[in-house]
C-alpha positions in Angstrom: 52.7 -39.4 -3.7 50.5 -36.3 -3.9 46.9 -36.5 -2.5 44.7 -36.8 -5.6 42.0 -34.5 -4.2 44.3 -31.8 -3.1 46.9 -30.4 -5.5 48.7 -27.2 -5.0 46.5 -24.7 -3.1 43.2 -26.1 -4.3 41.3 -28.8 -2.3 38.2 -30.4 -3.8 37.0 -31.4 -0.4 37.4 -27.9 1.0 35.8 -26.4 -2.1 32.7 -28.6 -1.8 32.5 -27.8 2.0 32.7 -24.1 1.3 29.8 -24.3 -1.3 27.7 -26.4 1.1 28.4 -23.9 4.0 27.6 -20.9 1.8 31.1 -19.6 2.4 31.2 -17.5 -0.7 34.4 -15.7 0.1 36.0 -19.2 0.7 34.8 -20.8 -2.5 35.7 -17.8 -4.5 39.2 -17.7 -3.0 39.4 -21.4 -3.8 38.2 -20.7 -7.4 40.8 -18.1 -7.7 43.5 -20.6 -6.6 42.1 -23.1 -9.1 42.4 -20.8 -12.1 45.8 -19.6 -10.9 47.1 -23.2 -11.0 46.3 -23.6 -14.8 49.6 -23.2 -16.6 49.8 -20.1 -18.8 51.0 -22.2 -21.7 47.9 -24.6 -21.6 45.6 -22.1 -23.4 46.7 -19.5 -25.9 46.1 -16.0 -24.9 43.6 -15.3 -27.7 41.4 -18.2 -26.5 41.3 -16.9 -22.9 38.0 -15.1 -23.3 34.8 -15.1 -21.2 33.7 -18.4 -22.7 37.0 -20.1 -21.7 36.5 -19.0 -18.1 32.8 -20.1 -18.2 33.7 -23.5 -19.5 36.4 -24.1 -16.9 33.9 -22.9 -14.2 31.2 -25.3 -15.5 33.5 -28.3 -15.6 34.9 -27.6 -12.1 31.4 -27.3 -10.5 30.0 -30.3 -12.5 33.0 -32.5 -11.6 32.5 -31.5 -8.0 28.9 -32.9 -8.2 27.2 -29.5 -8.1 24.4 -28.5 -10.4 25.8 -25.9 -12.7 24.3 -24.4 -15.8 25.8 -21.8 -18.2 24.3 -19.3 -20.6 21.0 -19.5 -18.6 18.4 -17.5 -20.7 15.6 -15.4 -19.4 13.4 -12.8 -21.1 16.2 -10.1 -21.1 19.4 -12.0 -21.7 21.7 -14.7 -20.5 23.4 -15.3 -17.1 26.9 -16.7 -17.5 26.3 -19.4 -14.8 23.8 -20.5 -12.2 24.8 -23.0 -9.5 22.2 -24.6 -7.3 22.7 -26.2 -3.9 20.2 -27.4 -1.4 19.9 -24.0 0.3 21.2 -21.5 -2.3 21.0 -20.4 -5.9 24.1 -18.6 -7.1 23.8 -16.4 -10.1 27.1 -15.5 -11.8 28.1 -12.9 -14.4 31.7 -12.9 -15.7 33.6 -10.0 -17.2 37.2 -9.7 -18.4 39.0 -6.6 -17.1 40.1 -5.3 -20.4 37.0 -6.3 -22.4 35.5 -3.4 -24.4 32.0 -4.6 -23.6 32.3 -4.3 -19.8 31.5 -0.6 -19.6 34.6 1.4 -18.8 34.0 4.3 -16.4 30.9 2.7 -14.8 32.6 1.8 -11.5 34.7 -1.1 -12.5 34.4 -4.5 -14.1 33.1 -6.6 -11.2 30.6 -3.8 -10.6 29.5 -3.9 -14.2 29.0 -7.7 -13.9 26.8 -7.3 -10.8 24.9 -4.4 -12.4 24.2 -6.7 -15.4 22.7 -9.4 -13.2 20.4 -6.8 -11.8 19.6 -4.9 -15.0 18.8 -8.1 -16.9 16.9 -9.6 -14.0 18.9 -12.8 -14.1 17.8 -13.8 -10.6 14.0 -13.1 -11.1 13.2 -16.6 -12.4 14.3 -18.0 -9.0 12.3 -15.7 -6.7 9.6 -18.3 -6.2 12.1 -20.9 -5.1 12.6 -21.5 -1.4 16.4 -21.2 -1.7 18.3 -18.0 -1.0 19.5 -16.2 -4.1 23.1 -14.9 -4.2 24.4 -12.7 -7.0 28.1 -12.8 -7.8 29.8 -10.5 -10.3 33.2 -11.9 -11.2 36.1 -10.0 -12.8 38.7 -12.0 -14.6 42.1 -10.5 -15.5 43.3 -11.2 -19.0 46.8 -10.2 -18.1 46.9 -12.3 -15.0 44.9 -15.1 -16.6 42.5 -15.7 -13.7 40.0 -14.3 -11.1 40.9 -10.8 -10.2 38.0 -9.9 -7.9 34.4 -10.4 -7.2 31.4 -8.7 -5.7 28.5 -10.4 -3.8 24.9 -9.2 -3.4 
């Protein structure tokens, strides 16, 4: 019988520990493994848009007992996701690698996601909070149907 909290290459316990330890590379690698384990036939290609990845992200973090919010509005726009732990606030922006709106020629998709966090000041509302703010631009691959790469600031 398979362990219910570890299936394939994703471990819920390790994922939670990585979040708690601020092991961003670790939890992003786990997140990549989680998305990679979703069967390609489960969701039609035309439905694998930014909102799909955002919903899966929200459900995963929420089911892991982490505060997660999506479409977090400020005076300049909306952050795709914000995750809060005891010591950190993670501000996420998601982009799909072949999306026309991601700004071809501006240094790449993950770079465009991180640039959007900064240009739209998504982290500013948290600057009076005692927790450390971490910005993460995430690039999803529509062809590979999962996390392609990420940048951390």
